N, C-alpha and C positions, 0 to 999 in steps of 0.2 A: 400400504401406509405404514409409516414408522412412528412409534411413540415411545417415550422414555421419561424417566423422572430424574431429579437431581437433589442433592443434599442441601437443605436450607439451614443447616445448623451453624454455618459460619456467621460470626456476630458483627456484620456490617450490612446496612440496608440502603445507604445513600453513598454517592461517590465520595463525598468529602469525609465520610467516616474512615476512609482507608488510611489516612495519616495517623489518626488516633489509634486505629487497629494495629498499625505497625509499631507505634510508640509503646503500646501495651504488650504486644506479643514478642517482637524481636527488634528493638530499637537499633539503628545503625549509626555509626560514626560518619559514614559516607553514603547517605541515602540518595542524594542528588548531586551530581558533579558536572561542571561545565568548564570547557577550556577557554581561558582568557589569555590571548597571546600564545605563549609556549607553556603555560602553567595550568594545571588543573586545580580549580577551586571547588571545595566540597561543602555541602550543608548536611548536618546530621538530621535524623528524624525529628528530634526535639526542636532544632532550629527551624526546620520547615513548618512544623506545626505552629510554633510561635509566630513566624512570619505570616502564615495564613490568617491567624487570629487577629494580628495587628493590622494587616491589610483590610480585613473585613471591617474593623473598627474605623479605619481611615476612609473607606468607601461610604460607610454609613454617615460619617461626619460630613462628607461631601454630597449628602442627600440622595444616595443610592436607595431605591425602594424595591420591594419585592415585585413590583410591576415593571421594573426596568429591564432592558436588554443591554448587555455589555458586549461589544465587539472586540474580539482578540485578534490583533493583526501583527504577526511576527514574521521575520525573515528566516529565522532558523529556530530549531528546538533549543530550549534552555530551561533551567529549573524554574525561573519566574513564571513561565507559561503554566506549569502545573500548579504552582502555588497560587497564582491569580485565579485559576479555575476553581480551586478549593475555596478561596476567599469569597468569590462571587456567589457560588452555589450554596454555601452554608448559611447565607443570610436570606436565602429564598429567591435571589435574582437568577436570571437566565443568561448564559453566555452564548455567543454566536461566533464561533471560530471562522476566520476568513483567510483564504490563501493569499499571500502577498503578490502572487503572480496573476491574479484575475484581472480582467479588463476594467477600465473605469466605469463602463456602462453596468457591468455586473456588480461592481462594488457599490455604486449608487443604488442599484435595484435592491440589493440585500439590506443595506443600511436604512433605506426608506421603508421597505416592506416591514421590517422588524421595529422601526422607529427607535433604533438604538440611540440611547442617550449618552452612554459612556463609550469611549474607545481607548483601549490599551494598545499602544504601538511600540515598536522596538527602537526606531532610530530616526534621524533627521530626514533620510530619504523617504520613508513612508509618511512622515509628518508633512513634508512638502506636497506629497501627492494628495493627502487629505485636505490640506490648506487650499490647494488649487480647485478642489471640488466643493468647498465649504458652502457656497451659495446654493448648491443643489442638495444640501443635507440639513434641512431645517430642524431636525430632532436632536442633533448633537449639542450637548451643553458642557461636557467635561472630557478633556483629553489628558491622558496619562502616558508618560514615556519611560522606557527602561534606561534611556540615556538622557543626559542633561540637555535640554533644548530650551532656549529662552522663550518665555511666554506661556509654557504649559507645565503641568504638574510633573515633577520628577517622582518616580515611584517611592523613593526613600522618604519623601515628604509625607506620604500617607502614614508611614510608620510613626512619625513624630506626633501625630494627633491622637495616638492611642494612650489610654489610661486604664487602671483597674476597672473603673466604672464602665468605660467603653467595652472592655472585654466581657464584662457581665452582660452587657446589651447584646453582644455577638452571640453569647451562649443562649440567651433567651430566643433569639432568632433561629439559632441552630436547632433547638428542641422542637420548634414548630414546623420544620420542614418535613413533609411526609414523603415516603418512597414513591408514591404515585405522582408527585409533582414533577413539572417539566424541569429538567436539568440543563438542557442545551437544545439549540436549533442548528442543525448542520445542513448547509446548502450543498446539494449534489452538484457535480462538476458541470452539468449542462452540456451533454454531447449534442443535444438539439434544443433550441429555444431557450427560454429563461430558466435559471436555476430554480429548484424546488427546495423549500425549507423542510427538512425532515425533523419532526419533533421526537425527542427521546427523553424519557423520564429517568429518574434515578433507578427505579426498579428495572426498566428495560436493560440498562447497562450493567447493573450489579448482578442480575441473574446470568448474564453472559459471562461476567468475570468468574462467578462461582462455578459455572458449568465447565469452563476451560481450565480453571485452576487445578482441578483434580487430575488433569492429564498433562500438565506441564511439569517435568521432573526438575524443578528448580530447588536448590538448597540455599538455606539462609546464608547470606553474605556473598553469594556468587555475583559475578559482574555481567551486566548486559549493556549493549550500546543501543541508544534510541536514535534511529537514523531517519525513518520516514516522518513526514510532517505530522505534528500533533493536531493540526487542523482536520486531519482525516480520522474517522472513528476507529479504524483499524489500529493505528499506532496509539491513539489515546486510550482505547480499551486495554491494549497490551501494557501501557504504562500503569494503569490501575492494577492489572494482573501482577506486574512487578512489585508494586507496593504491597499487595496482599501476600506475595510470596517472600517478601523480606530480602530482596536482592538489591545490589547497588546499581543505580541507573546513571549512565554516562552520556552526556550530550556532546557530540563533536561539533567542530566549527561548520563544516559543510560536507557535501558529497565528495568535493575535490580533495579534502583532507582525510577522507574516511580510511584509506589504507594506512596512513601513519597513525591515526587515532586508534585503530584496531590493534596495531602492533604494540602501541604503548599500553593500552588498557588490558589486552589479552582477554576479551570477553568470552563468556561461556555460551551466550545466546545473543542473537539479534534478529530483527525482522527485515524483510526485504521485498521488493517487487522483482519480477523476473528480469527486468532490464538490468538491475544492479548485479545479479548473478552473471548475466551475460557479459557485462563489463569486466567483472572479476576474472571470468574465464578467458576473455580476450587478452587481458594483461598476462595471465599465466601462460597462455599459448605464445605470446610475444617473447617472453623470457625463454621458453623452450625452443623457439625457432632460432635463437642465437647460439645454441649449443654447437659444439664441434660436430662434424658430419655423422660419425657413427652413433654418438649419443643422441643427436637430433632424430636419426632414423628410429632408434629404439623408443624415444619419447613419443613420436607420432604413432608408432605401432601400438604402444600401450594405450594411447588415447582412443584409437580405433576399437580396441578390445573393450575398453571401459564403456563405450557407447552401447554395448549389448549386455552390460553387467546386470545380473538378476540377484537382488539381495535375498530372495527367498529360495534360491536354488542351492542344493548341496553339491559343491564342487569336489572333484577328486584331488588327490594329493599333488599331482603335477600342476593343476590349475591353481591350487592354494599356494604352492611354492612360487609360481609365477607372480601371483598377486602380492606375495610377501616381498619379493625382489623389487617389483614396481613401486611398492609402498616405500621401501628403503631409499630407492634412487630418485623417485619423482614425487609421490603424493605426500610424503612426510614434509617436504619443502612447501607444498601448497598449504598444509595446515599451519606451518610456521608463519607463512605470509598472512594468515588470519589470526595471528597471536599465539598459536600453538595450544590453546586450551578450549577451542570451540567444541561445544557439545551438540549444537543444533541451530539451524536457521529456519525460521518460519516464513513462508512465502505466501503472499496474497495479492489481491487487487487485479490480477490478470493471470492468464493461463501460463504455466511453466512448461517448457519443452521437456517431454519425458526423457529425451536423449541427454539433455543437460543434467537432469535429476540423476540419471544413472551414472554419469561421469563423476559428479560430486560424491555420490554414495560410494562408488568404487574407490574414491580417494579418501574415504573415511570421514567425510564431511556430511553429516546427516541433514538433509533438507526435507522439510515437511510442508506440503502444500495444503492450503485450506481454502474455504469459500464462504462468502457472505456479502451482505450489502449494508449500506448505511441504515436502511430501513429495518434491518434485523440486529442492529447494535454491536457488532456486525456479524459475528460468526454463526454460520449455519452448520458447517461440517469442517473437520480437518483431520489429517492423518496423524495418528498418535506416535509417540516415541517408543512405547513398549513393543517388544517383538510380536509379530503377527497382527499388528494393528495399523499397517500402512500398505498402500498399494500404489506404485508409480503409475501415473496416468489418471488416477482418480483424484477427487478433492477431499477424500476422507470419509470418516464416519460421522453421521449427524450427532450433534452434541446432545447431552442429556437435557431434558426439559422441554423439548420441542416435538411437534408432530410434523411429518413430512410426507408428501404424496406427489405423484406424477400425474398430471391431468391427461385427459384424452388427447390433447394436442401436444403431449410430451413436455409441458411446462412444469417447472419445479414450483410447488406451492408449500408454504410453511405456515404453521400456527404455533403460538407460544407467547410467554411473557416477555420475550425479547423483541417482539414486533412493535414497531412504531404505532402510536395512536393515530397518526396521519400526517398530512402535509400542512404546514402553517398557512392559515387563511385560504386553503384550497380544498374545501370539502368535496367538490366534484371530482378532483383528481384522486382524492383518498378513496372514494367509492369505486373508482376504476380498478384499483389494485387490491383493496381489502373488502371481502364480501361480508354479508350479514353474519356469517358464522365465525368471522375472524381469520379466514384463510387469506394469506398474502400471496399474490401472484408475482413471482420474482422477475418475470420476463426472460428468464434463462431456460433453455431447453436442456433436458437431461434424462438420465436413466439411473435406476437404483436397483442393485442386485440383492437387496436384503441386508447388506452390511455397508457397502461403499457406494458413494454418490459420484456420478460422472457427468460432466458438462459436455453437451454435444453442440451447442450453438446458442445464439441469442434470438429470441422470438421476433423482436422488432427489427433485427438486422437481416432477417430472411428477405431475399428479394426474388421477384418473379421476372423471368426472362420474357421477351416478346413472344416466345413460344408457349407461354403459360406454365412453365415449370418453375417450382420453388427451389432455391439454392440457399444453403446456410454457409456463409463465407468463412466463419471462424475455423471450422475443421480444416479447410483448404489452406488458410493462412498459417495455421499451426504446422501443417505439413511442410510448407515452404520454409518456415523458420527453424525447422529441425536441421536444415542444412547450414553449416557454419559459415558459408559464404553470404548468407542472407541476414540482414540486420533488421529490416522492417518490411511488412508486406500488407497490401490490402487487395482483396478480391472484389470486383465490381461486375455489374451486368444488369442492373434494374432496368427493365423495359428495353433491354438490348438483345441482340440475336444470340449472344453467347457470353460466357464468363471470361473475364480477362483479369490481369493482375498488374499492379504497380509494385515494384520491389526496390527498396533501398539496400544496396549491397553492403557487406562489411569490407571496407577498403583495406583493412590490415590483412585480412585473409586473401583478398584478391591480389594484393601486391606480392604475397607469398606464392600464390599460384603462378604469377608472371615470372617471378624470380626462379622458381623451380623449373620453368620451361625456357629459361634464358631469354625471356622476352623483355623488351624495354618497358620501364615504368614511366608513365607520363601523367598528365593532369587527369582529374576524375572524369571529365567529360570525354576524354579519349579512352580511358580505361573501360568505361561501360560500353564502348563500341568495339572493343578489341575482340577479334574472332574467338580467342580462347575463353574469354569471359562469357561471351554470348553462348558458346557451345556448352559451357558448364550449366548455365541456367536453362538452356533448351533441354538438356538431358534431365535436369531436375524436374522440370514441368512434365516431360514425357513420362518419367517414372511415377509421378503423382497421378497422372491421368490414367495410368494402367489400372488403378484401383477404383476408378470412378465410372458412373454411368455416362452414356453419351451426352446427355443434356448438362451434366455437371462439369465436363472437361474444360480446362482453362485453355482457350484457343490461342490467345496472344498475351504477351507481357511486354512491359517496358521497364528499363532500369533508370533510376533517378540518382542524382549526385548528392543531394543534401538530406541529412537525417531530420526526421520530424521531431519537434520538441514542443513543450508547453509554451515556451517563449515565442516561437514562430506561429503558434496557434493550432497546429494540427493535432496536438495531444492535450488532454485535460491535465490538471495538476497531478492526478493519480495515474498518469501515463496511459489512459485509454484513448483510442483513436476517435477523433471527431470526423466521422466519415464524410459528412456533408461538406466540411471545410476542405478536406483533402480532395474530394471529387471536384469541388468548385475551383480550387487552386490549380489543379492539373487538368482542367476540362479540355484544353487544346490537345494534350497528349492522349487523353482518353478518346476524344472524337477521332483522332488520327488512326487509332487502332481499329475503329469500326467503319472507316471509309472503305 
């Protein structure tokens, strides 16, 4: 069992204290910035604090009470998201972030379960969606928009209702909010069934901020990009971390513009999910594939060597010279593509391929993988930036302030002040995951070597074959995805005779394979049936099976043409697979494998 302590001397105890903390300790001229059209607009720390106070006064003027829930529904990250979050919570109300991509059924479920009275929305598109569901949402009485929409409150109008007397009232509310009070209710993505509302207090989140702050080497005034949705606790807590660290936060337009935004801002840090790094890597490979013949051959040779790079190994002078040359000719260009000043990328929400981590590390782009859940506010462990405190393949060192143990069933269990009090209005579900001593069962299988934590699978995703053998699909899927020709994969076999796999290939790499063999490129459905492509994946599965017991071996696989996305329903907004949806959608293909 692991146990540690953390420093409680930092002088903020509630999430909304962070703006005041930054204003006192290291005020910034560009605290929060957002791209409007082709221009970046910035708000100083003082302006953000002033806006938050005036918004609080405006919300009180519109009868917001401490008993109210306020739903935040935005299409993209922007400064107003964080400012509204501060304005809502500092008067004792609770905010309920919602992903704009969730289904109408889930949206109504969340708004009705929380009885949300206020909704803050971003634009006319989301307003039309709410308007079409209005007869199913009896609790809503106030709509606020960040863009002007006829018939609802424009957010700037809230600022006009503020006066010195109003601000004094805000401060009175502010002083009464205790750290143990609920700050937010975050609904899990719902890989199965209805979403669950995770209750998080100010103390839950702030202790996580303090635990992580000591290990993030941020310097006052550095720049960071906020890319992942603020509706998710990972990016939200990291934004609080940025405020506490006194760095400039930049919100880009979208993931589609991320490359241009990064080149303009030249960030020192940003957070990502593994799929984002995979996309970046694919683009870099595409550029390399267009090089002249000899340079292309050298490029691909160095990529292959980078796949085995060990940051902890002491290399001889010949290998160091080779790395130096590769850095000059290849990897320095990669860093320039990421702005040229990147110091680190923190990855969470899903497992990162160790091979991809080694490639980025060899390229001088430091990637640090972490682990956590919404219920743990969210960080449980992460790989540190200081030398000797990171191990590729692990999810890092448990953070200070928590206790961690591995159960007899190899499940990771955690105890500490960052753990949720429970699920909103669901005490029976709370009792299923938090015992009487306060131990939270994460549902993840893992191992702990005394320093580093490793994830080995998901307890609920274990399936039993018809032969009675249990298989954890995640390690097998991870092995498949280490191959650059594979984009997405799911291993199935519950109550079936053997394990099988559905694989979505990476068609950019497949086309490169066909070109290299002077084979014709045709449509996707023809590509996945091409003998060279099938031979590649057969060889991949054979290699994986060599390391597996007989009952674990993947006996069959099928290639699919379309990528799984949140919009098409196979993935959650945080890019986790909805296994039951995928299996239902491709049931004919699955049944065909078992005939």
